[in-house]
N, C-alpha and C positions, 0 to 999 in steps of 0.2 A: 266159279266166281265170275260174275259178267261185270266187266268194267265199260264205261262210256269211252269210245276211243274219239279224238278229237283233234282238230289241228293244233298244235303248240301255239301257246300266246307269248308275247314279250314278258307277260307277268309271270308268267311259268320258269322262266328260265333258271333263275335262281333254285328252284326249289328241283328242278330238273339237274341241275349240277350237284346239287345235294346228294341227290339219290344215285346218280353216276357212282359218286364219291363212295357211299356206303355200300352199292352192291358189289364193287370190284373189290374193295377194302375188306368187304367179308367173305368172298368167294376166294380170295388170296391170303386170306388169314392175317391181315396186317391189324398189330395192336391197337390203333385207334383207328377203324375202317372209314368213320366220318370224315377222318382228314387226309384220307387216300387220294392220292391225284387231285389234292385241293387247288394245286398251283395250275390245272388246268382247266381249260373252258372248251370242251365240245359243243355244248348247246348253244352257246352264245355265237360261236363261229359259224355253225353250221344253221342256226337259226337266220342269221343276219344275209347270210350267202342266198337263203331260198327258202323263204318260211313257209311255202307252200308245201314242200316237203319234210317237214316236222311235223310228228305228231305226238300227243300226249293220252295216258289212261288216266280214268278219273274215277274216285269210286267214293260216293258220300261226298263229292264237292273238293274233294282233295287229290291233287297230283300224286300218283300211286308208280309211274313209269313213262317212258319215252323212248322213241326210235326216229331216226334220221335215215332218209335217202338221198344218194349223191349220185349227179350225173355227171360224168365226163364225157359228152358227146354220145358215142355209140355204147359207152361202157357205164354199168351203174352198178353202185354197192350201197350196203347199208350200214346202220351202227353210229355209237354203241347203241345197243339194246339194252334196256336197263328196266328191273323191278324192284320196288321196295322189297328187301328180302324178307320180311315177314308174310309176303305174300307169294314167295314163289313157290312154283310146282301147284297153282292157281288156274293156269290157263290165259292169264294176262299177258305173258310174252307172245303166245300164239295170235291173240288177237291184236296186237301192236305189229305183227306180219303183214297183215291182211293190207293196209293201207299201202304198203312199202311195193307189196308187188302191184297194187293198183298204179302204183308209179311207174315202176319198170315196164308195165303195159302200155300205159299211156304215151310213154316217152318212145317205146319201141327200140329198147337196147338192145343189141346184139349179143352183148356179153355182160353178164350179171353174177356179182360175187359179193364176199362176206370174209372177213377175217375172224378166228372164234378158237378157243382155247383147244388144243389138240388131243388134250387127254381126257376131257370132258363129254361122255356118251349121250349126257342130256343135250347138251348144247347140240353138237352134231346131229343126234336123233330129231330133234325140233326142226334143224333146217333142212334135213332129209325130206320132211312130211312136204316141203314147199319145193322139191326138185332141186336143191343143192347137194353138192356131191363133194366130198372131201378129196384135194389134191396133194398138191406139195408141200411140204411145209415153210412157213414164213418167218424170217428171223427179223426182228426189230433189234439193231445195232446200234454202238455207239462207241466213240472213242474220245480221249482227250484233244480239246483243242491245241494244237502248237502252231506256231508261225510256219507259214509256207516259205520253203525254199525258190519255188519257181514264180513266176509274175504272170500269169495266164491273161489274155486279153478279153477280159471280162467288162460287163456292164450292169447297171440296174434299171428294171424297169420303171422306177419311180423317177428317173432323172431324163427319160426319153420325153421329148414335146408332145404336149398332147394331140397335136396335128400327126404326129406319127406313132401312136400307139396302136392304131387300128390294123396297119400293116404289120406291126410287132405281133402282136395275135394272129396275126394270119400266118405268119410265117411260123410261129410256135405251133399252130396246128396242122400246119404243112407236115412239120417234121414227125409230129407223133402219128399223123395220118399213114405216114410211111411204115410206121412198126406196127400200128393194126388201124385199120379201115375205119374212121369215125372218130376216133379216140381224140379229143380236144380238151384241153386245160384252160380255157379262157374263163370258166367261173371260178377256180383257184387263184390264178393269176389277178383277177380282179376284187376278188374277197381279201387277198392279203393286202393288195394297195389300198382299197376304201376303208378297211376295217384297221389298217397301218398293225397288223400282224407280223409283218417281217419285211421280206424282200423277194422280187424273183430275180435270179441271177442270170445273164446272158450271156453265152458263149459264142464268139465270131471268129471266123476265118477269112480274111481278105472281104472283111463285110457281110459276109453270108452266115446265118444263124447255123450253128451247129450243135448247139446244146443249150440247154436252160432248167433251172430247178427255182421251184417255189418254196421257201423257206419260211418257217414260222420261227420267232426270235423270242425268249422269255418268257416270264408268266402270263397268265391270262390269255394265252393263245394256246393251240396244242401240242408246243412243243414244252413248257413249265420252266421252273426255276434252272437259270442258269444254262439252259439247253439253245440250241438250234435244231429244229428237226427239219429234215428236207421231206418235205410232205410228198412232193414229187420230183422226180428228175430223170431226166433223158437227154441222149446224144444221138446225133445222126448215124444211121444204119451204114454198114460197110466195114471195109478193113481198117481202117483208122477206128475204128470204134472204141477200143481199151484205151489209145493213146487221148481221144477225147474224154472220156470217161475221168481219168486221172486228171486231167484238166479241169473238168466241171468240180469234182472233188476238192481240188484245189481251192476254187474259186467260193464253194461254200463254206470251206473251212476259212479262207481270208475275210469273209463275212461275219462270221462266227467271231474271230480274234477282233475285229473292228467293234463289236457290238459287245465286247467284253464279256463272251460267253463260254464258259469252260467245257462243255461236251455238245459233239456234232452226233446228231443221231440220224439214223437212216433204215428202211425197212425194205427187205429183198426178197422176193420168193426164190426159193433154192433151185427151183426148174430154168430161171435165169443164170445158168451156170457160171459164166464168166463175170458177170456182174458181180454174183456172190463170193465168187473166188478173190475179184481184184478188192472187194472189201476188207477181208482178211489179210490179204497181204498187206494194206495199208494201216493195220492194226486196230479194226473194228472187231468186236465182240460183241457175241448175243445175248442181251439183258431179258428177253421175251421170246419166247417162241411159240407160235401158233400154228394153224392151218389154214391155207385158202380153201375156202369152197365155192365151186362154180355152178351155175344153173346148168342142167343138162351135161355136165361134166364137160363143160368145151372150154379147151385151152387157152382162148383169149390170147393175148400178148407175152404169155409166159413161153419165152424159147430158150433156149441155151447162149444163142448168139446176141439177145436182145441187152443193151446196156441200160437199164431202168431200174429209178427207185420209187417206190410208193408206200403208202401207209392206208390201210383200208380200216383202220380202227374207228 
């Protein structure tokens, strides 16, 4: 079956959100698949961040699937790729991969990947056709929000004067560039602020930025009801990384508590061994387990000593 692949339009967002709920709910065996993840809004947040990298599949004038490419500087990933369940195994997913690969080529990203179901040979096989290879497992973890015992020195991006925000974004980019050349989270920081999705937590030591985390809070974001999702978080590399990571997690938990949210969620690739162990020690437990697939099997920033949280769903 051949679908028409075109840029996703704002008028498509409600339909894309319904298809995402139905597709994931059906695949995961939810009792009411059309209501699965209905509190999450992937298409809205990602389309608003960059409409040019959001794509829809249309058959007979009706939207039947979508896919989204995301650029973090030299790093690119895509998803969620979803197709209406009655059209599975018809080649629509393969068609929706093609414009995303075009984005990666245009952007000249050095590291490209995705998150998918580790147990699904159908998913893994599709992405291998485009040069992506499975590597380490990725755990989407969460814990109950509790009052923090310590008082880390953190601040909020939203409270920085407009005249100082460009310097803050440069400092964030310098921190991530030291972890992987060209890695830049400006898109996510700006999106969280402009769309009012949550907050970017800033961790400083004697005035110097040593960590930050982009957090989505509550429904109609990528977090969902009662949750604070750390979509991305990282601390300065070096011997104090573990201590700084603890402080950053404390700050995120304090933000969640201030927003009256009951769970803190974070994703970590298990090849970032120290970060994964730290989350376990702090009481995080795995809710969803998938696998990261990387183009050309390139490792990217997934190294044992890198204290970094991300969510490629």
